[in-house]
N, C-alpha and C positions, 0 to 999 in steps of 0.2 A: 496501420497495424503491422504491415510487413516490415517497416523500418524498425519497430520495437522488437520484432522476432529476430531480425538479422543482427541487431545490436546485442540482444541477449545471447545469441549464438557466438558472436565475436567475443564478448566478455567471458563467457564460459570457456571457450577455447583458450583464451589467454590465461585464465586462472588455472585450468587443468594442465597446461603445458608450461606454466611459469614463464610466459612470454613477456615481452617488453612492457605491455600495459600492467601486468601483475607486478612486475618489479617496480614500476613507477608508482603503482598503488601503495606498495609497502613504504616507499620513501615518503610519499605524500602523507600517509597516515602517521608516520613518525613525526612529521612536522606539525600535524594538526592536533594530535592527542594531548589534551590538557584537562584531565577529569576535574569537574567541579560540580557543585550542587545544581546549577542551572542546566548543565548538559545532562545530568542524571534525570532531572524532572522532565526535560524535553524527550529524552529517550523513552521514559515511562509512558508517554502518550501513545506509544506503539504497542503497549502491552494489551493482551486480550482482555484483561480485567478493566481496562479503561476504554479502549476503542469499541469493543463489541457492545457494551451497554449504551454508549452514545448512539451507535447504529440502531440498536433495538428500540430506543426511545424515539428516534426519528421515524423508523418504520411503523411503529405503533401509531404515532401522530398522523403520518401520511395515510395510513389505512383507515383510521377513524374519520379523517377529513373526507377521504374519497367515498366512504360509505355514507356519510351524512349528505354528500352532494349527489348521491344516487348513481355513482359511477358504476358502469357494468364491470364486473370482475374487479371490484375495488381492492381486493386482497392481492392480486397478482404482482404488482410492482414490489410490494414489501416481501412477498414470498421469494420472488426471483432474487432480490438483493440478499436475503438471508441465505438462500442456497449458494449464492456466489461466495459469501463469507465462509460458509462451511467447506467450500471447494479449496480455499486457500491452503490449509494444511495438507490436503490431499495432493496438491501440486508441489508445494514448497518442501515438505519433509523428504520425499524421495529424492528430490534434486540435491538437498543438503547431504543426504547419505551417499549419493552417487559421486558428487564432486569431492566431498570430505575435505574441504578447505580448513586448515587451521585458522584459529582466530588471531587477533592482534595479541601482542605479548601480555597485556593485562589479563587476558582471558585464559591463560595457561595453555596446557597441551591439548585441549579438547579440539575436535574437528566438527564440521557441520555448520559453517558460518556463511556459506554461499548457496543460494541467495539469502538475504536477511528476512527472517520471518517477521520481525517487528515492523520492518518497512512495509512488507506485504500486508500485514494486518492493518496498519494505519492507512495505507493507500486504498485498500478495498473498503474498509469501514467508512472512512470519511468521504471517499469518492462515491461509493454507492449511496450514502446518505444524501449527498448533493444531487445525484441523479434522480433519486426518488422524490426529493423535495422540489426539483426544478419546475414541474408543471404547475405547482401551487404558488410559485413566486411570480407575482403579477407585474412587478416593476423592474426596470433595469437595475435600479439601485439595490434591490433585494437580491437579485441574481448575482450581481457583481460582489455583493457582500458574502454570499454563500461560497462563491467560487474563490474569493480571496481567503476566506476562513479555511477552506479545504486545502488550498495551496500552502498557507502559513502553517497549518498543523503538520502537513507532510514534510515541509522543509525543516520545521522544528524537530521532528522526530529524526530525520536524516542527520541534521547537525548534531543533535544529542548523541546519537549512536556512534558517530565517527569521533566527535570531540571527546566523548567519555572513554573511547577505546573499546567499545563493545563490538564494532564491525569495521571492516575495511571499506573505503569508499566504493569499490567495485561491487561489494555485496549489496549495497544500497541501490546503486544504479541498475544492477541486474533485477532486483525486485521491482523497481519502477517499470522496467521493460515488461516484465511478466504481467504486472498489474495493469499496464496500459492496454494489453491485449484483453485481459479479463473484463476491465471496465468498458472497453469499446464494445465487447460482446453484449454486456448488460445494456449499454446505451442503445444499441441497435434493436435489441429485443424490446425494450421499453417503447421505443419510437414506433415499432410495428404494432404494438398493442394499442397505441393511441389511435391508430387508423380505424375507420369504420369497417 
């Protein structure tokens, strides 16, 4: 978790001061941006209207299953994950306002692109869904499948955002760092709740 925090601070410092990483980020983005239908669809997987309903369905399913199994405090993992999802804009929006980074050229003169809200939404929604499902996945195959699906969704969103020109690569990386901290906190909380 400390590595994610330090990397986030480094990226933020580079963006705010227009340091070498931020300049390289602009050059890299110029090489990567090629808007197309596929990148647009992948970027949309990070929309609140897509990621949050997926999380809500998983949380409802996990809570129902836990209640049927007679699990003590069956509702707690789902509530914790929902609260974490609600925390995302509380953390990301002030950072966007504080850093006030302009977006890639396709996005016009607006600011508030660092860190990426779509990336944070996707990372927390799909990551929290995987964490809440984890105890119910009995086989290594099922766990590997959920982990790969979570990873694929998040990589797809990142690729779509950068390729379509919605975000700079560092915006995405910074969100991943923030979400690594948030999801680690959720994982620790859920692990402690499983103990007698």
